[in-house]
N, CA, C and O atoms as a GROMACS GRO file, in nm:
protein
  424
    1MET      N    1   0.071  -0.111   0.008
    1MET     CA    2  -0.003  -0.004   0.010
    1MET      C    3   0.085   0.133   0.000
    1MET      O    4   0.057   0.228  -0.074
    2HIS      N    5   0.186   0.126   0.079
    2HIS     CA    6   0.271   0.248   0.097
    2HIS      C    7   0.360   0.260  -0.049
    2HIS      O    8   0.403   0.374  -0.069
    3GLN      N    9   0.391   0.169  -0.141
    3GLN     CA   10   0.433   0.202  -0.249
    3GLN      C   11   0.323   0.245  -0.365
    3GLN      O   12   0.357   0.297  -0.471
    4HIS      N   13   0.204   0.220  -0.334
    4HIS     CA   14   0.103   0.263  -0.409
    4HIS      C   15   0.081   0.395  -0.400
    4HIS      O   16   0.069   0.461  -0.503
    5LEU      N   17   0.074   0.455  -0.273
    5LEU     CA   18   0.056   0.575  -0.242
    5LEU      C   19   0.182   0.674  -0.291
    5LEU      O   20   0.163   0.785  -0.342
    6ARG      N   21   0.294   0.624  -0.270
    6ARG     CA   22   0.408   0.695  -0.323
    6ARG      C   23   0.408   0.716  -0.471
    6ARG      O   24   0.451   0.821  -0.519
    7ARG      N   25   0.358   0.615  -0.547
    7ARG     CA   26   0.343   0.642  -0.698
    7ARG      C   27   0.220   0.743  -0.724
    7ARG      O   28   0.221   0.813  -0.825
    8ILE      N   29   0.119   0.749  -0.636
    8ILE     CA   30   0.028   0.838  -0.683
    8ILE      C   31   0.072   0.968  -0.638
    8ILE      O   32   0.030   1.064  -0.704
    9CYS      N   33   0.152   0.992  -0.533
    9CYS     CA   34   0.200   1.135  -0.504
    9CYS      C   35   0.290   1.182  -0.606
    9CYS      O   36   0.296   1.296  -0.652
   10LEU      N   37   0.369   1.065  -0.641
   10LEU     CA   38   0.478   1.122  -0.759
   10LEU      C   39   0.383   1.149  -0.889
   10LEU      O   40   0.418   1.243  -0.960
   11LEU      N   41   0.295   1.094  -0.918
   11LEU     CA   42   0.207   1.119  -1.041
   11LEU      C   43   0.145   1.264  -1.008
   11LEU      O   44   0.153   1.353  -1.092
   12LEU      N   45   0.091   1.283  -0.899
   12LEU     CA   46   0.012   1.419  -0.884
   12LEU      C   47   0.141   1.523  -0.898
   12LEU      O   48   0.125   1.617  -0.974
   13VAL      N   49   0.260   1.512  -0.833
   13VAL     CA   50   0.348   1.622  -0.827
   13VAL      C   51   0.389   1.625  -0.977
   13VAL      O   52   0.383   1.735  -1.032
   14MET      N   53   0.428   1.522  -1.048
   14MET     CA   54   0.464   1.523  -1.179
   14MET      C   55   0.361   1.619  -1.270
   14MET      O   56   0.387   1.725  -1.326
   15THR      N   57   0.245   1.552  -1.265
   15THR     CA   58   0.127   1.592  -1.350
   15THR      C   59   0.119   1.763  -1.323
   15THR      O   60   0.108   1.836  -1.421
   16SER      N   61   0.123   1.810  -1.210
   16SER     CA   62   0.119   1.945  -1.158
   16SER      C   63   0.244   2.013  -1.230
   16SER      O   64   0.222   2.116  -1.294
   17SER      N   65   0.339   1.975  -1.224
   17SER     CA   66   0.480   2.037  -1.273
   17SER      C   67   0.503   2.029  -1.424
   17SER      O   68   0.580   2.105  -1.483
   18LEU      N   69   0.434   1.934  -1.482
   18LEU     CA   70   0.459   1.914  -1.627
   18LEU      C   71   0.339   1.956  -1.698
   18LEU      O   72   0.357   1.981  -1.818
   19GLY      N   73   0.230   1.969  -1.656
   19GLY     CA   74   0.091   2.008  -1.723
   19GLY      C   75   0.064   1.913  -1.832
   19GLY      O   76   0.132   1.812  -1.847
   20THR      N   77  -0.039   1.946  -1.910
   20THR     CA   78  -0.088   1.841  -2.003
   20THR      C   79   0.002   1.863  -2.125
   20THR      O   80  -0.023   1.777  -2.210
   21SER      N   81   0.082   1.935  -2.158
   21SER     CA   82   0.156   1.932  -2.281
   21SER      C   83   0.279   1.841  -2.289
   21SER      O   84   0.349   1.836  -2.390
   22SER      N   85   0.304   1.764  -2.170
   22SER     CA   86   0.422   1.680  -2.151
   22SER      C   87   0.425   1.582  -2.260
   22SER      O   88   0.530   1.556  -2.318
   23ALA      N   89   0.299   1.522  -2.293
   23ALA     CA   90   0.290   1.431  -2.390
   23ALA      C   91   0.325   1.477  -2.535
   23ALA      O   92   0.387   1.408  -2.616
   24LEU      N   93   0.277   1.600  -2.554
   24LEU     CA   94   0.297   1.651  -2.678
   24LEU      C   95   0.443   1.699  -2.713
   24LEU      O   96   0.482   1.714  -2.828
   25ALA      N   97   0.524   1.724  -2.591
   25ALA     CA   98   0.668   1.743  -2.594
   25ALA      C   99   0.757   1.628  -2.612
   25ALA      O  100   0.872   1.645  -2.653
   26ALA      N  101   0.712   1.511  -2.584
   26ALA     CA  102   0.782   1.399  -2.598
   26ALA      C  103   0.827   1.357  -2.729
   26ALA      O  104   0.758   1.391  -2.826
   27ASP      N  105   0.939   1.285  -2.748
   27ASP     CA  106   0.996   1.272  -2.888
   27ASP      C  107   1.012   1.125  -2.882
   27ASP      O  108   1.104   1.072  -2.821
   28ALA      N  109   0.903   1.045  -2.959
   28ALA     CA  110   0.888   0.930  -2.973
   28ALA      C  111   1.011   0.859  -3.055
   28ALA      O  112   1.039   0.745  -3.017
   29GLY      N  113   1.073   0.903  -3.142
   29GLY     CA  114   1.191   0.873  -3.201
   29GLY      C  115   1.299   0.859  -3.125
   29GLY      O  116   1.365   0.756  -3.135
   30HIS      N  117   1.331   0.947  -3.045
   30HIS     CA  118   1.438   0.927  -2.932
   30HIS      C  119   1.412   0.811  -2.832
   30HIS      O  120   1.500   0.736  -2.789
   31GLY      N  121   1.280   0.806  -2.801
   31GLY     CA  122   1.241   0.713  -2.708
   31GLY      C  123   1.260   0.547  -2.786
   31GLY      O  124   1.278   0.442  -2.725
   32ALA      N  125   1.250   0.562  -2.902
   32ALA     CA  126   1.285   0.446  -2.969
   32ALA      C  127   1.454   0.400  -2.994
   32ALA      O  128   1.504   0.289  -3.014
   33ASP      N  129   1.505   0.516  -2.983
   33ASP     CA  130   1.666   0.496  -2.973
   33ASP      C  131   1.699   0.446  -2.842
   33ASP      O  132   1.765   0.344  -2.824
   34LEU      N  133   1.643   0.532  -2.732
   34LEU     CA  134   1.673   0.452  -2.588
   34LEU      C  135   1.629   0.335  -2.583
   34LEU      O  136   1.708   0.246  -2.551
   35ALA      N  137   1.507   0.304  -2.610
   35ALA     CA  138   1.455   0.172  -2.606
   35ALA      C  139   1.527   0.052  -2.651
   35ALA      O  140   1.537  -0.053  -2.588
   36LYS      N  141   1.581   0.080  -2.780
   36LYS     CA  142   1.682  -0.007  -2.840
   36LYS      C  143   1.792  -0.044  -2.768
   36LYS      O  144   1.832  -0.160  -2.759
   37ARG      N  145   1.855   0.075  -2.705
   37ARG     CA  146   1.973   0.077  -2.632
   37ARG      C  147   1.964   0.005  -2.498
   37ARG      O  148   2.038  -0.086  -2.460
   38TRP      N  149   1.853   0.065  -2.426
   38TRP     CA  150   1.856   0.014  -2.280
   38TRP      C  151   1.743  -0.093  -2.240
   38TRP      O  152   1.750  -0.162  -2.139
   39CYS      N  153   1.633  -0.099  -2.336
   39CYS     CA  154   1.532  -0.210  -2.298
   39CYS      C  155   1.533  -0.322  -2.378
   39CYS      O  156   1.469  -0.420  -2.340
   40ALA      N  157   1.600  -0.325  -2.493
   40ALA     CA  158   1.590  -0.449  -2.582
   40ALA      C  159   1.655  -0.586  -2.531
   40ALA      O  160   1.633  -0.690  -2.594
   41SER      N  161   1.737  -0.586  -2.414
   41SER     CA  162   1.785  -0.684  -2.364
   41SER      C  163   1.688  -0.786  -2.284
   41SER      O  164   1.705  -0.907  -2.272
   42CYS      N  165   1.581  -0.704  -2.232
   42CYS     CA  166   1.467  -0.775  -2.165
   42CYS      C  167   1.348  -0.793  -2.258
   42CYS      O  168   1.300  -0.903  -2.285
   43HIS      N  169   1.296  -0.655  -2.314
   43HIS     CA  170   1.175  -0.654  -2.381
   43HIS      C  171   1.196  -0.663  -2.541
   43HIS      O  172   1.304  -0.627  -2.590
   44VAL      N  173   1.100  -0.709  -2.614
   44VAL     CA  174   1.093  -0.677  -2.743
   44VAL      C  175   1.044  -0.549  -2.744
   44VAL      O  176   0.943  -0.519  -2.681
   45VAL      N  177   1.122  -0.451  -2.828
   45VAL     CA  178   1.110  -0.308  -2.831
   45VAL      C  179   1.043  -0.300  -2.973
   45VAL      O  180   0.941  -0.230  -2.977
   46ALA      N  181   1.079  -0.355  -3.084
   46ALA     CA  182   1.037  -0.324  -3.215
   46ALA      C  183   1.013  -0.452  -3.300
   46ALA      O  184   1.066  -0.560  -3.277
   47ASN      N  185   0.928  -0.426  -3.397
   47ASN     CA  186   0.920  -0.538  -3.494
   47ASN      C  187   1.040  -0.604  -3.556
   47ASN      O  188   1.131  -0.534  -3.601
   48GLY      N  189   1.044  -0.743  -3.562
   48GLY     CA  190   1.160  -0.778  -3.598
   48GLY      C  191   1.290  -0.814  -3.513
   48GLY      O  192   1.392  -0.871  -3.550
   49GLN      N  193   1.260  -0.771  -3.404
   49GLN     CA  194   1.362  -0.807  -3.287
   49GLN      C  195   1.356  -0.958  -3.242
   49GLN      O  196   1.251  -1.003  -3.197
   50ALA      N  197   1.464  -1.034  -3.254
   50ALA     CA  198   1.493  -1.178  -3.252
   50ALA      C  199   1.475  -1.220  -3.100
   50ALA      O  200   1.422  -1.326  -3.070
   51ALA      N  201   1.516  -1.144  -3.021
   51ALA     CA  202   1.530  -1.236  -2.870
   51ALA      C  203   1.502  -1.108  -2.760
   51ALA      O  204   1.519  -0.987  -2.773
   52ALA      N  205   1.462  -1.172  -2.668
   52ALA     CA  206   1.412  -1.068  -2.528
   52ALA      C  207   1.398  -1.203  -2.428
   52ALA      O  208   1.407  -1.321  -2.462
   53SER      N  209   1.371  -1.146  -2.289
   53SER     CA  210   1.336  -1.226  -2.177
   53SER      C  211   1.180  -1.282  -2.219
   53SER      O  212   1.093  -1.215  -2.274
   54ALA      N  213   1.173  -1.406  -2.182
   54ALA     CA  214   1.027  -1.462  -2.212
   54ALA      C  215   0.942  -1.423  -2.100
   54ALA      O  216   0.821  -1.440  -2.114
   55ASP      N  217   0.988  -1.372  -1.988
   55ASP     CA  218   0.887  -1.347  -1.870
   55ASP      C  219   0.870  -1.187  -1.875
   55ASP      O  220   0.835  -1.144  -1.766
   56VAL      N  221   0.884  -1.095  -1.967
   56VAL     CA  222   0.863  -0.973  -1.967
   56VAL      C  223   0.756  -0.936  -2.074
   56VAL      O  224   0.752  -1.009  -2.174
   57PRO      N  225   0.669  -0.834  -2.067
   57PRO     CA  226   0.592  -0.802  -2.200
   57PRO      C  227   0.675  -0.731  -2.307
   57PRO      O  228   0.783  -0.675  -2.284
   58SER      N  229   0.618  -0.738  -2.417
   58SER     CA  230   0.671  -0.670  -2.536
   58SER      C  231   0.618  -0.511  -2.518
   58SER      O  232   0.530  -0.471  -2.442
   59PHE      N  233   0.690  -0.442  -2.603
   59PHE     CA  234   0.636  -0.291  -2.590
   59PHE      C  235   0.512  -0.281  -2.649
   59PHE      O  236   0.427  -0.212  -2.594
   60ALA      N  237   0.483  -0.349  -2.772
   60ALA     CA  238   0.357  -0.357  -2.847
   60ALA      C  239   0.239  -0.417  -2.740
   60ALA      O  240   0.127  -0.365  -2.734
   61SER      N  241   0.276  -0.526  -2.661
   61SER     CA  242   0.168  -0.579  -2.577
   61SER      C  243   0.139  -0.464  -2.449
   61SER      O  244   0.031  -0.455  -2.390
   62VAL      N  245   0.246  -0.390  -2.423
   62VAL     CA  246   0.216  -0.290  -2.315
   62VAL      C  247   0.133  -0.179  -2.388
   62VAL      O  248   0.043  -0.128  -2.322
   63ALA      N  249   0.150  -0.139  -2.502
   63ALA     CA  250   0.070  -0.027  -2.583
   63ALA      C  251  -0.057  -0.078  -2.587
   63ALA      O  252  -0.142   0.007  -2.563
   64ARG      N  253  -0.101  -0.196  -2.612
   64ARG     CA  254  -0.230  -0.269  -2.645
   64ARG      C  255  -0.316  -0.280  -2.502
   64ARG      O  256  -0.429  -0.328  -2.498
   65ARG      N  257  -0.260  -0.238  -2.406
   65ARG     CA  258  -0.332  -0.275  -2.275
   65ARG      C  259  -0.454  -0.166  -2.251
   65ARG      O  260  -0.411  -0.052  -2.262
   66PRO      N  261  -0.568  -0.172  -2.228
   66PRO     CA  262  -0.684  -0.090  -2.235
   66PRO      C  263  -0.662   0.032  -2.147
   66PRO      O  264  -0.710   0.142  -2.177
   67GLU      N  265  -0.587   0.011  -2.033
   67GLU     CA  266  -0.548   0.105  -1.946
   67GLU      C  267  -0.444   0.176  -1.952
   67GLU      O  268  -0.408   0.243  -1.854
   68PHE      N  269  -0.364   0.175  -2.088
   68PHE     CA  270  -0.247   0.218  -2.127
   68PHE      C  271  -0.257   0.387  -2.133
   68PHE      O  272  -0.352   0.447  -2.184
   69SER      N  273  -0.149   0.444  -2.077
   69SER     CA  274  -0.130   0.599  -2.070
   69SER      C  275   0.007   0.630  -2.084
   69SER      O  276   0.085   0.568  -2.011
   70SER      N  277   0.047   0.708  -2.156
   70SER     CA  278   0.193   0.763  -2.197
   70SER      C  279   0.237   0.819  -2.056
   70SER      O  280   0.343   0.787  -2.003
   71GLU      N  281   0.152   0.900  -2.004
   71GLU     CA  282   0.191   0.976  -1.899
   71GLU      C  283   0.214   0.882  -1.769
   71GLU      O  284   0.319   0.886  -1.705
   72LYS      N  285   0.117   0.808  -1.739
   72LYS     CA  286   0.129   0.695  -1.626
   72LYS      C  287   0.257   0.607  -1.654
   72LYS      O  288   0.320   0.564  -1.557
   73LEU      N  289   0.297   0.578  -1.781
   73LEU     CA  290   0.393   0.479  -1.794
   73LEU      C  291   0.528   0.559  -1.777
   73LEU      O  292   0.622   0.496  -1.729
   74ALA      N  293   0.548   0.696  -1.813
   74ALA     CA  294   0.642   0.772  -1.800
   74ALA      C  295   0.664   0.785  -1.640
   74ALA      O  296   0.779   0.768  -1.598
   75PHE      N  297   0.584   0.807  -1.570
   75PHE     CA  298   0.597   0.809  -1.424
   75PHE      C  299   0.662   0.670  -1.367
   75PHE      O  300   0.767   0.655  -1.305
   76PHE      N  301   0.569   0.577  -1.409
   76PHE     CA  302   0.628   0.431  -1.372
   76PHE      C  303   0.778   0.415  -1.409
   76PHE      O  304   0.844   0.346  -1.331
   77LEU      N  305   0.846   0.471  -1.524
   77LEU     CA  306   0.966   0.461  -1.558
   77LEU      C  307   1.051   0.517  -1.474
   77LEU      O  308   1.161   0.463  -1.461
   78LEU      N  309   1.025   0.620  -1.407
   78LEU     CA  310   1.103   0.717  -1.316
   78LEU      C  311   1.121   0.634  -1.175
   78LEU      O  312   1.213   0.650  -1.094
   79ASP      N  313   1.021   0.550  -1.165
   79ASP     CA  314   1.008   0.459  -1.030
   79ASP      C  315   0.993   0.320  -1.054
   79ASP      O  316   0.894   0.263  -1.008
   80PRO      N  317   1.079   0.255  -1.122
   80PRO     CA  318   1.049   0.117  -1.165
   80PRO      C  319   1.029   0.028  -1.071
   80PRO      O  320   1.052   0.058  -0.954
   81HIS      N  321   0.983  -0.100  -1.105
   81HIS     CA  322   0.959  -0.214  -1.007
   81HIS      C  323   1.075  -0.286  -0.975
   81HIS      O  324   1.171  -0.269  -1.051
   82PRO      N  325   1.090  -0.368  -0.874
   82PRO     CA  326   1.209  -0.433  -0.829
   82PRO      C  327   1.270  -0.525  -0.960
   82PRO      O  328   1.391  -0.551  -0.962
   83LYS      N  329   1.198  -0.562  -1.049
   83LYS     CA  330   1.260  -0.649  -1.153
   83LYS      C  331   1.326  -0.567  -1.264
   83LYS      O  332   1.398  -0.623  -1.348
   84MET      N  333   1.307  -0.449  -1.265
   84MET     CA  334   1.363  -0.353  -1.375
   84MET      C  335   1.510  -0.301  -1.321
   84MET      O  336   1.531  -0.272  -1.203
   85PRO      N  337   1.584  -0.296  -1.402
   85PRO     CA  338   1.736  -0.248  -1.367
   85PRO      C  339   1.705  -0.105  -1.348
   85PRO      O  340   1.608  -0.050  -1.399
   86ASN      N  341   1.797  -0.045  -1.266
   86ASN     CA  342   1.778   0.084  -1.198
   86ASN      C  343   1.852   0.188  -1.320
   86ASN      O  344   1.969   0.223  -1.306
   87PHE      N  345   1.780   0.225  -1.422
   87PHE     CA  346   1.837   0.310  -1.546
   87PHE      C  347   1.789   0.466  -1.477
   87PHE      O  348   1.677   0.503  -1.441
   88PRO      N  349   1.914   0.535  -1.474
   88PRO     CA  350   1.890   0.684  -1.435
   88PRO      C  351   1.821   0.770  -1.526
   88PRO      O  352   1.875   0.873  -1.565
   89LEU      N  353   1.697   0.732  -1.568
   89LEU     CA  354   1.630   0.809  -1.670
   89LEU      C  355   1.585   0.947  -1.640
   89LEU      O  356   1.531   0.969  -1.532
   90SER      N  357   1.601   1.041  -1.725
   90SER     CA  358   1.549   1.180  -1.673
   90SER      C  359   1.406   1.170  -1.708
   90SER      O  360   1.356   1.069  -1.756
   91ARG      N  361   1.346   1.276  -1.684
   91ARG     CA  362   1.194   1.298  -1.687
   91ARG      C  363   1.144   1.306  -1.858
   91ARG      O  364   1.034   1.269  -1.900
   92SER      N  365   1.241   1.355  -1.927
   92SER     CA  366   1.238   1.375  -2.059
   92SER      C  367   1.268   1.243  -2.146
   92SER      O  368   1.204   1.211  -2.246
   93GLU      N  369   1.365   1.178  -2.096
   93GLU     CA  370   1.399   1.039  -2.144
   93GLU      C  371   1.278   0.948  -2.129
   93GLU      O  372   1.234   0.881  -2.223
   94ALA      N  373   1.220   0.947  -1.991
   94ALA     CA  374   1.102   0.863  -1.948
   94ALA      C  375   0.978   0.883  -2.061
   94ALA      O  376   0.922   0.793  -2.124
   95GLY      N  377   0.954   1.009  -2.066
   95GLY     CA  378   0.837   1.060  -2.153
   95GLY      C  379   0.879   1.034  -2.293
   95GLY      O  380   0.784   1.022  -2.370
   96ASP      N  381   0.993   1.021  -2.345
   96ASP     CA  382   1.034   0.980  -2.487
   96ASP      C  383   1.007   0.826  -2.495
   96ASP      O  384   0.962   0.781  -2.601
   97ILE      N  385   1.036   0.734  -2.379
   97ILE     CA  386   1.024   0.607  -2.406
   97ILE      C  387   0.870   0.588  -2.407
   97ILE      O  388   0.814   0.534  -2.503
   98ALA      N  389   0.801   0.634  -2.301
   98ALA     CA  390   0.654   0.615  -2.310
   98ALA      C  391   0.599   0.662  -2.442
   98ALA      O  392   0.525   0.589  -2.507
   99ALA      N  393   0.631   0.775  -2.479
   99ALA     CA  394   0.564   0.820  -2.623
   99ALA      C  395   0.600   0.712  -2.745
   99ALA      O  396   0.515   0.684  -2.828
  100TYR      N  397   0.722   0.661  -2.748
  100TYR     CA  398   0.752   0.563  -2.834
  100TYR      C  399   0.660   0.443  -2.820
  100TYR      O  400   0.608   0.395  -2.920
  101ILE      N  401   0.636   0.388  -2.685
  101ILE     CA  402   0.562   0.277  -2.663
  101ILE      C  403   0.402   0.308  -2.705
  101ILE      O  404   0.319   0.226  -2.745
  102GLY      N  405   0.387   0.440  -2.686
  102GLY     CA  406   0.239   0.473  -2.722
  102GLY      C  407   0.206   0.469  -2.872
  102GLY      O  408   0.098   0.440  -2.922
  103SER      N  409   0.315   0.503  -2.934
  103SER     CA  410   0.321   0.510  -3.098
  103SER      C  411   0.292   0.364  -3.138
  103SER      O  412   0.254   0.346  -3.254
  104LEU      N  413   0.304   0.273  -3.067
  104LEU     CA  414   0.289   0.147  -3.103
  104LEU      C  415   0.152   0.092  -3.104
  104LEU      O  416   0.128  -0.017  -3.156
  105ARG      N  417   0.060   0.163  -3.047
  105ARG     CA  418  -0.068   0.141  -3.033
  105ARG      C  419  -0.160   0.119  -3.146
  105ARG      O  420  -0.163   0.215  -3.224
  106PRO      N  421  -0.233   0.024  -3.176
  106PRO     CA  422  -0.318  -0.003  -3.296
  106PRO      C  423  -0.401   0.094  -3.331
  106PRO      O  424  -0.474   0.079  -3.429
   0.00000   0.00000   0.00000
């Protein structure tokens, strides 16, 4: 429960400081480059990628989730769960990766 409240507080703080234009400012192309460099060892990040860990979702499957939100994903990337490596992402990098994943929505 404490972790859940922490994420909600982080979401509220980030939303109020970034405003609604943060998704518009994100660079999906840069996010694709970052994902290929940092995320592809575990996740399938692009079509045609041959290998990834079997127990983690592909970026396309994350994008297809009904509850998907680029903003929420960006905040999640800033405070990753224990199974994820601790990449020191900036707010803009997290937003770019989330925008890239959002671009994979059908």
